[in-house]
N, C-alpha and C positions, 0 to 999 in steps of 0.2 A: 381601145386596148391592144396590151404588147403581146410578144408571140409569147406563150409557154413553156416555164424551166417544169426543169424532174427534178425533185428533189432526192434525194439519200441520204441518209442518216450516219456518220462512222460508225460501228458499233464493237469492235475491239481491233486494237491494232492497225490493220489496214482494209481489214476488210468491212465493207456498207452494203446496206438495206440492200433490196431488188425490189422494192415496194413501189417504184413509178408515181408515188405521188405526183402529182400536176397541180403547179402555186400558176395563178393570172394575176396578173393587175390591170387594171380600167383606171377609167378617166372617170372622176369621179363627177354628174351630173349639173346640169347648172338651172336654179330654181327660176320659173316665164313666168307663173301666175298658179297661188292659190285660193281655194272657196271657202277658206279660213281663216280670217287674221289674227283673230286670238282665241282660244278658249279659255269655260274656267275651269278650273284647277281639280276641281272634283267629279268634274263629266269629261268621259272619251266622247272628241268629236270625230267623225268621221272627215278627215280631207285626204282631197282629192288636187295633187298639186301635178302641172305642168309643167314638162322637164327639158329639157336638152339635151339628149344624150351623148353629143359630140359623138367621135370615131368611133366610140361601146360599139361588139358583134350583139346585137340584143339576139338574138339565137340563143349564143353562147351562153349570155349575162341569165337569158329566160333558165334554159339547161342546167346550167351546172350552180348559175349563181344562188342565195340564201338573203333578198335583200329585204333593208332594215328602216327605218327613218329614227331618225334620234333628232334629239332635243335638250335646248340647254333652259334651264331656269333666267327667269327678266331678269337673277345679278348671277347666274354664272354659277350660281353653289352648288345645285342637282347636275346629271345630267341623265336622259332616259334614251333607250332604248326599245322600240314598238317594232310585230311585227308589219313587214310589205305585200303589196302587189303590184309587178307590172304588167300595167292594164293601157289596151286603148281607150281613151275618151275621144266624144262621145263613144257609148257601147256600140260593141255590132257583133255581129252572131260570125264572123270572121278571125279567122286566128292566123294572123297572121304578124312576126315577129317586127316587118316594118313598118307597122301602124301603132306599135307601141309608144308611148310620148307624156304613160302618165304616171305618178306612184299613188298604191292608192293605201292609206293606216290611219290608224285612230289614235288622234292626241294618247298622253301619260294621264291618269291620274296622277295630280303630286301629292 
């Protein structure tokens, strides 16, 4: 993750907003393994994907992020976005960011 930047918009003339909107970039995780290699187009399958989160601040991602899974059809003509969760797998009762190693989501219905 890179350091956050604060964004203010020019309202009129030389006046800027003072809303303190914060933007922060992160490195996209790298897929290590997935429990499902393919899924029928008419069924939503549960996916557990073990990933390398690299140097990202997992605590910040859990607090501020909006995790999604992005799917592309085999021909590349369609893209679908599904809600996701960042979880520790195997599952544990401990809620510690450093244990998070998996992205959980459902495959889309095409």
